[in-house]
C-alpha positions as CSV (number, residue, x, y, z in Angstrom):
1,M,4.6,37.1,-29.4
2,A,6.3,36.4,-32.8
3,R,8.9,34.3,-30.8
4,I,6.4,31.6,-29.2
5,L,4.8,31.6,-32.9
6,K,8.4,30.7,-34.4
7,I,8.8,28.0,-31.5
8,K,5.6,26.5,-31.8
9,L,6.2,26.3,-35.8
10,T,9.7,24.6,-35.2
11,I,8.5,22.3,-33.0
12,G,5.6,21.4,-35.5
13,I,8.1,20.9,-38.4
14,I,10.5,18.8,-35.8
15,S,7.4,16.8,-35.0
16,I,6.1,16.0,-38.7
17,L,10.0,15.0,-39.6
18,V,9.9,12.5,-36.6
19,I,7.0,11.3,-37.9
20,T,8.0,10.7,-41.5
21,L,10.7,9.3,-40.2
22,L,9.6,6.9,-38.1
23,Q,7.3,5.8,-41.0
24,Y,10.4,5.7,-43.5
25,V,12.5,3.5,-40.9
26,N,9.6,0.9,-40.7
27,S,8.6,0.6,-44.5
28,A,12.5,0.7,-45.3
29,G,13.0,-3.2,-44.6
30,F,13.5,-2.7,-40.5
31,V,9.9,-4.0,-40.0
32,D,7.5,-6.4,-42.4
33,V,4.5,-4.5,-43.7
34,V,1.3,-6.9,-42.5
35,R,-1.7,-6.1,-43.5
36,K,-3.8,-8.3,-40.9
37,R,-7.4,-9.4,-42.0
38,W,-10.4,-8.4,-39.3
39,G,-9.8,-11.1,-36.7
40,P,-8.5,-11.3,-33.3
41,L,-5.8,-8.4,-32.4
42,T,-2.5,-9.0,-29.9
43,W,-0.3,-6.4,-28.8
44,E,2.2,-8.1,-31.6
45,D,0.3,-6.9,-34.4
46,F,1.5,-3.2,-33.1
47,D,5.0,-2.7,-34.7
48,G,4.8,1.4,-35.3
49,Y,6.3,3.9,-33.2
50,A,4.0,6.3,-30.7
51,P,3.6,10.0,-31.9
52,P,5.4,12.7,-30.2
53,F,3.7,14.3,-27.5
54,T,1.2,12.1,-27.5
55,S,-0.6,10.7,-23.8
56,Y,-2.3,7.9,-24.9
57,G,-1.1,4.4,-24.4
58,A,-1.9,2.3,-27.9
59,G,-3.7,3.3,-31.3
60,V,-4.6,1.1,-33.7
61,A,-4.5,1.8,-37.2
62,S,-7.5,0.0,-39.6
63,Y,-9.1,0.5,-42.6
64,V,-11.2,-0.6,-45.4
65,S,-10.6,-1.5,-49.0
66,F,-11.6,-4.0,-51.6
67,E,-10.4,-6.2,-54.4
68,Y,-11.3,-8.4,-57.5
69,D,-12.5,-11.9,-56.7
70,S,-11.7,-13.6,-60.1
71,L,-13.3,-16.8,-58.8
72,R,-16.6,-15.6,-57.8
73,G,-16.3,-12.8,-60.6
74,R,-17.2,-10.1,-58.2
75,F,-15.6,-7.2,-56.3
76,N,-15.1,-8.1,-52.2
77,A,-14.8,-5.4,-49.7
78,Y,-12.6,-6.0,-46.5
79,S,-11.4,-4.6,-43.2
80,F,-7.7,-4.8,-42.4
81,Q,-4.8,-3.4,-39.6
82,L,-1.8,-2.2,-40.8
83,N,1.1,-3.4,-38.4
84,V,3.8,-0.3,-39.1
85,N,1.1,2.0,-38.4
86,S,-0.4,0.7,-35.2
87,W,1.9,1.6,-31.9
88,V,1.7,0.8,-28.2
89,R,4.0,1.6,-25.3
90,R,6.1,-0.6,-23.5
91,D,4.6,0.0,-20.1
92,S,1.0,-0.9,-21.7
93,T,1.7,-4.1,-23.1
94,G,0.0,-6.0,-20.1
95,Q,-3.2,-4.0,-20.4
96,Q,-5.6,-6.0,-21.7
97,E,-8.4,-3.4,-21.5
98,M,-6.9,-1.1,-23.4
99,L,-6.2,-3.8,-26.1
100,R,-10.2,-4.5,-26.6
101,H,-10.6,-0.9,-26.6
102,E,-8.2,-0.9,-29.9
103,Q,-10.3,-4.2,-30.8
104,Y,-13.3,-2.8,-31.2
105,H,-12.0,0.2,-33.5
106,F,-10.9,-2.4,-35.6
107,N,-14.7,-4.0,-35.4
108,I,-16.0,-0.2,-36.5
109,S,-13.7,-0.8,-39.6
110,E,-15.2,-4.1,-40.4
111,L,-18.8,-2.8,-39.8
112,F,-18.0,-0.4,-42.8
113,A,-16.4,-3.3,-44.9
114,R,-19.6,-5.2,-44.2
115,R,-21.6,-1.9,-45.4
116,L,-19.7,-1.4,-48.8
117,N,-20.1,-5.5,-49.5
118,A,-23.6,-4.9,-49.0
119,Y,-23.3,-1.8,-51.5
120,I,-21.6,-4.5,-53.8
121,E,-24.5,-7.1,-53.3
122,E,-27.0,-4.2,-54.2
123,T,-24.9,-3.1,-57.3
124,P,-23.9,-6.4,-59.3
125,N,-22.4,-4.4,-62.3
126,C,-20.5,-1.8,-60.0
127,T,-17.1,-0.9,-61.1
128,A,-13.8,0.3,-59.3
129,K,-14.5,3.7,-59.9
130,M,-18.0,3.3,-58.3
131,L,-16.2,1.5,-55.2
132,E,-13.6,3.8,-55.0
133,W,-16.4,6.9,-54.5
134,Q,-18.5,4.5,-52.5
135,L,-15.4,4.1,-50.2
136,K,-14.5,7.5,-49.7
137,T,-18.3,8.5,-48.5
138,L,-18.4,5.5,-46.1
139,D,-14.9,6.4,-44.5
140,V,-16.0,10.2,-43.7
141,E,-18.8,8.0,-41.4
142,R,-15.7,5.7,-40.3
143,Q,-13.7,8.1,-39.2
144,E,-16.5,9.9,-37.2
145,M,-17.9,6.8,-35.3
146,Q,-14.2,5.9,-34.3
147,S,-13.9,10.2,-33.1
148,A,-17.4,9.2,-31.7
149,Y,-16.1,6.2,-30.1
150,D,-13.1,8.0,-28.8
151,G,-15.1,10.9,-27.4
152,D,-18.1,8.8,-25.6
153,T,-15.7,6.4,-23.8
154,N,-12.7,9.2,-23.0
155,H,-10.4,6.3,-25.1
156,N,-11.3,3.6,-22.4
157,L,-11.5,5.3,-19.2
158,L,-15.1,5.2,-18.8
159,A,-15.8,1.9,-18.3
160,D,-19.7,2.0,-18.4
161,K,-19.5,3.7,-21.6
162,Q,-16.9,1.8,-23.0
163,R,-19.1,-1.0,-22.5
164,R,-22.1,0.3,-23.8
165,W,-20.2,0.7,-27.1
166,E,-18.9,-2.8,-27.1
167,F,-23.0,-3.7,-26.8
168,K,-23.6,-1.5,-29.7
169,I,-21.0,-2.8,-32.1
170,D,-21.6,-6.2,-31.1
171,S,-25.3,-5.6,-32.3
172,L,-24.4,-3.9,-35.6
173,L,-22.0,-7.1,-36.3
174,L,-24.1,-9.6,-35.6
175,L,-27.8,-8.1,-36.5
176,E,-30.4,-11.0,-36.5
177,E,-28.0,-13.7,-34.9
178,G,-28.2,-11.4,-31.8
179,W,-31.6,-13.0,-30.7
180,V,-32.0,-15.6,-28.3
181,E,-35.1,-17.5,-28.7
182,D,-37.0,-20.1,-26.7
183,P,-37.9,-22.8,-29.0
184,Y,-41.5,-23.9,-26.8
185,S,-42.6,-20.6,-26.4
186,G,-41.4,-18.3,-29.0
187,V,-40.2,-15.5,-26.8
188,R,-37.1,-14.0,-27.7
189,A,-34.9,-11.1,-26.9
190,Y,-31.9,-9.6,-28.1
191,F,-28.8,-10.1,-25.9
192,A,-26.1,-9.6,-28.8
193,S,-24.2,-12.8,-27.9
194,S,-24.6,-16.3,-27.1
195,A,-26.3,-17.1,-23.6
196,D,-26.2,-20.0,-21.3
197,S,-29.1,-22.0,-20.8
198,S,-31.0,-24.3,-18.2
199,G,-34.4,-25.6,-18.0
200,G,-36.8,-28.0,-15.3
201,V,-39.9,-29.1,-13.7
202,S,-41.1,-27.7,-10.7
203,G,-44.4,-28.9,-9.4
204,T,-46.8,-28.2,-12.4
205,A,-44.7,-25.8,-14.0
206,T,-41.8,-25.9,-16.5
207,Y,-39.2,-23.6,-17.2
208,R,-36.2,-22.5,-19.3
209,K,-33.8,-19.9,-18.3
210,Y,-31.6,-18.0,-20.7
211,S,-28.5,-15.4,-19.4
212,A,-25.5,-14.0,-20.1
213,S,-22.8,-11.9,-18.1
214,R,-21.3,-9.5,-20.6
215,Y,-20.2,-5.8,-20.7
216,G,-20.4,-5.6,-17.3
217,V,-24.3,-6.2,-17.3
218,Y,-26.2,-9.6,-16.2
219,L,-28.9,-10.1,-18.3
220,S,-31.8,-13.2,-18.1
221,M,-34.9,-14.2,-19.7
222,L,-37.1,-16.7,-18.0
223,A,-39.9,-18.7,-19.8
224,I,-42.6,-20.6,-17.4
225,R,-45.2,-22.5,-18.8
226,N,-47.8,-24.1,-16.4
227,E,-51.3,-25.0,-17.6
228,A,-52.8,-24.6,-14.2
229,L,-52.1,-20.5,-14.8
230,T,-55.2,-18.2,-14.9
231,P,-55.5,-15.1,-16.3
232,E,-56.4,-14.0,-12.1
233,Y,-53.4,-15.8,-11.1
234,V,-51.2,-14.0,-13.7
235,D,-52.6,-10.7,-12.5
236,L,-52.2,-11.5,-9.1
237,M,-48.7,-11.8,-9.4
238,A,-48.2,-8.9,-11.6
239,R,-49.5,-6.7,-8.9
240,D,-47.7,-8.8,-6.2
241,A,-44.5,-7.3,-8.4
242,A,-45.7,-4.2,-9.0
243,A,-46.1,-3.8,-5.0
244,R,-42.8,-5.0,-3.7
245,F,-40.5,-3.4,-6.1
246,G,-42.8,-0.1,-6.9
247,A,-43.4,-1.7,-10.6
248,T,-45.9,0.0,-12.8
249,F,-48.5,-2.5,-13.6
250,T,-50.6,-2.9,-16.9
251,T,-53.1,-4.8,-18.8
252,D,-53.2,-4.9,-22.2
253,E,-56.2,-5.1,-24.7
254,S,-56.2,-8.8,-24.5
255,G,-55.8,-9.5,-21.0
256,D,-52.3,-10.0,-20.8
257,V,-50.4,-8.6,-18.1
258,Y,-47.0,-6.7,-17.0
259,A,-45.3,-5.3,-14.6
260,E,-42.1,-2.8,-14.8
261,A,-39.9,-2.1,-12.2
262,I,-36.5,-0.4,-11.4
263,Y,-34.9,-1.6,-7.6
264,D,-31.9,-1.2,-6.0
265,S,-29.6,-3.4,-3.7
266,V,-26.7,-2.1,-1.6
267,I,-24.3,-2.6,-5.0
268,C,-26.4,-2.9,-7.7
269,R,-29.4,-2.1,-9.7
270,T,-32.1,-3.9,-11.6
271,R,-34.6,-3.0,-14.5
272,M,-37.3,-6.0,-14.5
273,K,-39.9,-7.2,-16.6
274,F,-42.8,-9.6,-15.7
275,I,-45.1,-10.4,-18.8
276,G,-48.3,-12.7,-18.3
277,D,-49.2,-14.6,-21.6
278,I,-51.2,-17.3,-20.6
279,P,-50.1,-20.8,-20.3
280,Y,-46.2,-18.9,-20.1
281,M,-45.0,-15.8,-17.6
282,Y,-42.2,-14.4,-18.6
283,L,-39.6,-12.6,-16.3
284,I,-36.8,-10.7,-18.2
285,H,-34.2,-8.6,-15.9
286,A,-30.8,-7.2,-16.3
287,R,-28.6,-6.3,-12.9
288,Y,-26.1,-3.7,-13.2
289,P,-23.5,-2.0,-10.7
290,L,-24.1,1.3,-9.0
291,Y,-20.4,2.0,-9.2
292,P,-18.5,4.0,-10.7
293,D,-20.3,7.4,-10.1
294,D,-21.6,7.3,-13.6
295,T,-23.4,4.0,-14.9
296,T,-25.5,5.6,-17.7
297,G,-23.5,3.2,-20.0
298,Y,-24.8,0.1,-18.3
299,A,-28.5,1.8,-17.5
300,E,-28.7,1.9,-21.4
301,I,-27.5,-1.8,-22.3
302,A,-30.2,-3.0,-19.6
303,R,-32.9,-0.6,-21.0
304,S,-32.3,-2.3,-24.6
305,F,-32.2,-5.7,-23.4
306,V,-35.2,-5.5,-21.4
307,N,-37.2,-3.7,-23.8
308,S,-35.9,-6.1,-26.8
309,V,-38.3,-9.4,-25.5
310,R,-40.7,-10.3,-28.2
311,L,-43.5,-12.4,-27.9
312,P,-45.0,-14.6,-30.4
313,G,-46.7,-12.9,-33.0
314,D,-44.9,-9.6,-32.0
315,N,-43.2,-7.8,-35.2
């Protein structure tokens, strides 16, 4: 037992020495130290050495800091990536999904830089010492979120969970900018991205469609206006949707109706919501693959999108 402990201790000491030596080599002038502000990463930004005994293909080092902006007369927080502490194995540089995973680690740091900037906005007379204390608190949360991201996605091995985190992080970065609103009816849904739009006329009806294919999910919002619509017709449409897709059917206090359904095809699942709001009808749906075996992450994105729809007058 004592011999085993001695061997482990020796390996540990050697590992620390190797890591220290590699960091020294990087900082000794062989590699220029670059603090890259938040933005798209490329593998050229990864100049460090992989830690000994790691089984992972890459690792990004991103941080949050602040500086005093003399022109604006205030502090400014920012996130940055450090090239000499970011590394990638040579056999991983062709894996864009891996780079995408590391990019969202960087994006998480940007989230906390924005939170620190919000603190600066709320505390106009803050000092550098106050910011240091606030940054220490935020760094604990940042590291926890970074660890949760890796844990939930198993370091990018679980595609559906990876996409769910991308949707979540993008939503936190975009906030109100993630809403897509139909300028005519006022209906809106949260895409967490831009959406393609199209429209046209069919008989006495006009329609506009907003859609996006991101995060492994197809998202769509369709707004149809028809002055000839009657509550009875909308009620019939909703009941028909309920009958065909096994939807739940509801009429609210105002008389508006909607139906919700989840139905499967051979390779995908669709979550749909049908809403009647005379003279408009809305169809909101999200479609995602039924493979791999676990599609929980995709299902959460679909549920979040469909439930995000807001009619004019909704809070």
